[in-house]
C-alpha positions as CSV (number, residue, x, y, z in Angstrom):
1,M,-0.4,0.0,-0.4
2,P,2.5,2.5,0.7
3,I,3.9,2.3,-3.2
4,V,0.3,3.0,-4.4
5,N,0.3,6.4,-1.9
6,F,3.8,7.3,-3.6
7,C,2.4,7.0,-7.2
8,R,-0.3,9.0,-6.4
9,W,2.1,11.6,-4.4
10,S,4.3,11.5,-7.5
11,L,1.8,12.4,-10.0
12,A,0.3,15.0,-8.6
13,A,3.7,16.4,-7.9
14,V,4.5,16.0,-11.4
15,V,0.8,17.0,-12.8
16,A,1.3,20.2,-10.5
17,L,4.5,21.1,-11.5
18,G,3.5,20.9,-15.1
19,L,1.8,22.7,-15.0
20,A,3.5,25.4,-13.4
21,A,6.1,25.8,-15.7
22,C,3.2,25.9,-18.3
23,Q,2.0,29.5,-17.1
24,A,5.6,30.7,-17.9
25,T,7.0,29.7,-20.9
26,P,4.6,26.7,-21.8
27,E,6.4,24.5,-24.2
28,P,4.2,22.1,-27.3
29,G,3.1,19.2,-25.6
30,S,4.0,19.9,-22.1
31,V,2.2,18.0,-19.4
32,G,-0.1,16.4,-22.3
33,I,-1.6,19.8,-23.0
34,P,-1.8,20.0,-26.7
35,A,-0.3,23.6,-27.8
36,P,-1.6,25.8,-30.5
37,I,-0.4,26.2,-33.5
38,A,1.2,28.9,-32.9
39,Q,2.0,30.8,-29.4
40,A,0.7,34.7,-28.6
41,P,0.4,34.7,-24.8
42,G,-0.4,37.5,-23.3
43,I,-1.9,39.6,-26.8
44,T,-4.4,42.5,-26.6
45,P,-7.7,41.5,-28.4
46,T,-8.4,43.4,-31.4
47,A,-12.1,43.2,-30.8
48,E,-14.2,45.6,-29.1
49,A,-15.8,44.7,-26.1
50,G,-19.4,44.8,-26.6
51,K,-18.8,42.9,-30.1
52,T,-17.0,40.4,-29.1
53,T,-18.0,36.8,-29.3
54,F,-16.9,33.8,-27.3
55,A,-17.1,29.3,-28.0
56,F,-15.8,26.9,-25.7
57,E,-14.8,24.0,-27.5
58,P,-15.4,20.3,-25.3
59,F,-13.4,20.1,-22.2
60,T,-10.9,17.8,-22.4
61,G,-10.1,15.6,-19.8
62,A,-13.1,16.1,-17.2
63,P,-16.2,13.4,-17.4
64,G,-19.1,13.7,-19.1
65,N,-21.0,14.6,-16.5
66,I,-18.3,17.1,-14.6
67,A,-18.2,18.7,-18.2
68,D,-21.8,19.5,-18.9
69,D,-22.1,20.9,-15.5
70,L,-18.9,23.3,-15.4
71,S,-19.9,24.6,-18.7
72,K,-24.0,25.1,-17.2
73,S,-21.8,27.8,-14.1
74,I,-19.4,28.6,-16.9
75,G,-22.5,30.4,-19.0
76,T,-24.4,31.8,-16.1
77,E,-20.8,33.6,-15.1
78,A,-20.7,34.9,-18.7
79,S,-23.9,36.4,-18.7
80,Q,-23.2,38.1,-14.6
81,Q,-20.5,39.4,-16.0
82,G,-21.5,40.8,-20.0
83,L,-19.8,37.9,-21.8
84,V,-21.1,36.9,-24.8
85,L,-20.5,33.2,-25.5
86,V,-21.8,31.4,-28.4
87,R,-23.4,28.1,-27.7
88,R,-23.5,26.7,-31.3
89,V,-20.8,24.0,-32.1
90,G,-19.0,25.3,-35.2
91,A,-21.3,28.5,-34.9
92,P,-18.6,31.7,-35.5
93,A,-17.2,33.5,-32.7
94,T,-14.6,35.7,-32.0
95,Y,-12.3,33.8,-30.3
96,R,-12.9,30.5,-29.5
97,V,-11.4,28.8,-25.9
98,N,-9.6,25.2,-25.3
99,G,-10.6,24.1,-22.0
100,Y,-8.2,21.2,-20.4
101,L,-9.5,19.1,-16.9
102,S,-7.6,16.3,-14.8
103,A,-8.1,15.7,-11.2
104,T,-5.3,14.1,-8.9
105,G,-6.7,12.8,-5.1
106,Q,-4.7,11.6,-2.0
107,T,-5.9,10.8,1.2
108,S,-8.8,13.2,2.3
109,T,-8.2,15.4,-0.6
110,A,-8.9,16.3,-4.1
111,T,-7.0,18.8,-6.8
112,V,-8.4,20.0,-10.1
113,F,-6.3,21.4,-12.6
114,Y,-8.0,23.2,-15.2
115,V,-6.4,25.6,-18.1
116,F,-8.0,27.7,-21.0
117,D,-6.4,28.7,-23.6
118,I,-8.1,31.3,-25.7
119,V,-7.2,31.2,-29.2
120,D,-8.3,33.4,-32.6
121,N,-10.0,31.8,-35.6
122,G,-6.1,30.5,-37.4
123,G,-5.7,28.4,-33.9
124,R,-2.7,31.2,-31.9
125,R,-3.2,31.2,-28.3
126,L,-4.0,34.9,-27.0
127,K,-4.2,34.5,-23.5
128,R,-4.0,31.0,-21.4
129,I,-6.1,31.2,-17.9
130,S,-4.7,28.1,-15.4
131,G,-5.5,27.0,-11.7
132,T,-6.5,25.1,-9.2
133,E,-8.6,23.9,-6.8
134,T,-8.4,21.5,-3.9
135,I,-11.9,20.1,-2.1
136,S,-12.2,18.3,0.7
137,G,-13.8,15.0,1.0
138,T,-12.3,12.2,-1.6
139,S,-11.7,7.8,-1.3
140,G,-10.4,6.9,-5.2
141,D,-11.7,9.2,-8.0
142,P,-10.7,12.4,-7.4
143,W,-13.2,13.8,-9.4
144,E,-16.2,12.1,-7.3
145,A,-15.2,15.2,-4.8
146,V,-16.0,17.8,-7.3
147,N,-19.1,19.4,-6.4
148,S,-21.0,22.4,-7.8
149,D,-19.0,24.8,-5.3
150,T,-16.0,23.9,-7.1
151,L,-17.5,24.3,-10.9
152,E,-19.0,27.5,-10.2
153,R,-15.5,28.6,-8.5
154,I,-13.7,27.6,-11.6
155,A,-16.0,29.4,-13.7
156,N,-16.0,32.4,-11.7
157,R,-12.6,32.9,-11.8
158,S,-12.1,31.4,-15.6
159,V,-14.7,34.5,-17.0
160,V,-13.5,37.9,-14.5
161,E,-10.0,37.2,-15.8
162,M,-11.5,36.6,-19.6
163,V,-13.4,39.7,-18.4
164,A,-10.0,41.3,-17.4
165,W,-8.0,40.4,-20.6
166,L,-10.8,41.8,-23.2
167,N,-11.0,45.3,-20.9
168,R,-7.8,45.9,-21.3
169,Q,-7.9,47.4,-24.7
C-alpha cells in the first residue's frame, strides 16, 4: 500500500509542476496539454468588448457530467459578467476557448487542475487562464469530490479573467 501512496503523490507532483511550468513559457506538448499552432501569450484582444463573442470547445480530460456542469456554470457566470458566448457547435465566434481539466486525489483531498486557452480563428493562443481547486472528501476517484461549488469557483475565476483580458484594450 505505501507504494500506491508514493505513486499518487509522485503523479500529483509531476502534474502540478508541469502545469506551473506551462504558465510562464509553455513548451509544445508539455503535460499532455496540446499547444496551439502558434503561441503568443499576453496578446491584447483586437475586437471591441461589446461585439466580442466566445465559443467554448468541448472540454478535454473531465468526465461528461463534470464537463456539462462546468459548461452551465460558465454560461451563468458569463451572463452575469456580460461576456457573450456562442452556444452552437461550429458557429462563428471572435475567439474560441479550449479547456483542459485533470484531477488527482490524495487520502482526504482532491485537486482539480484547469487550463483555458483563448485562441483566434487561426488557432493562435492569445491568452492562457489556469489554476487549481483543492477539495476535501475524496476516497478513490478524485472527480467524485468535485461539486457545484468547485465548478462555480472555476467558472467565476476563469470568466473574470477573460473579461479583464478583454477590457485591457
